[in-house]
N, C-alpha and C positions, 0 to 999 in steps of 0.2 A: 789331616787336620790342618787348619790355616794357621799360618804364621802371625806372629804380633810383634809390635814394636815395643820399646822399653816402658811405654805408658799403658800396655795392655791392649791397645787399639789393634783390630785386625788390619793387616796390610793387605792392599790390593794392587793389581797389575792393570793398567789401561790397555785394553786391546781395540784395534780398528773396527773388528767384527765382520769383515768382507769374507773370512773363511772360518770354518768350525775351529773353535778353540777349546770348548769344554768349560766347565767351571773353575778348575784349578790349574795354575801355571805350574811349570815344572819346578819353581823354587818353593812351592806351597802356598803362595799368595792366591787370592781369589781374582778372577777374571772380571773386568767390568767394562762396558762399552759406554764411555762418556759421551754425553748427547746434551743437547741445549733444550730438552723438554719439548721439542715439536717433532723431532725425527723419528723416535721410537717410543711405543707405549707398553706398558705392563713392565713386571718386574724382570722377565727373562727375555734375553735377546736370542734370536735365531741361531746364533753361533754357539749357544751353550753358556755363554756369559750372562751376568747380571746387566741390567741396564742401570746407569747412573747419571745424576745431573749434579753439577757443581753448584755448592751453596757456602754461605760464609756463616750462617747460623745453625744453631743446634736445635732450633725450635721445632723442627718436624723432621720426621725420618724419611717420608716418602714425598715425592712430587705427585701433583695432581694427575698427571698421566701414568701414574704407577711405578715409574722409576725411582730407586733409591736415591737420597740425597748424599752427596759425596763431599766431604771437606778436603779442601788442598791444605796439606800440612804446612805450618808456618814456615818451614825452611824451603818451600816450594819443590821439595824432591819428591814427594810422594802423597798420595791420598788415603784417606780412611772413612769408611762408611759411617754416618751418623748413627747413633744409638747403641 
């Protein structure tokens, strides 16, 4: 089961994606490969993680290339998926 922060948002772990990591990190967070929107396409990365693109808006949940939009937390310590 995913780990959530005090606001109820799902916490994620940013992974590089150069080795197989799977969907869940050992601490219960969800693995995402953060990209700029041009590197990877689709929701799933070959490493088993999800693909994510950083955004500052909650207007949409998915980048045009299929990656999930990810919001950098205000304290810049972590990320949460939009939605």
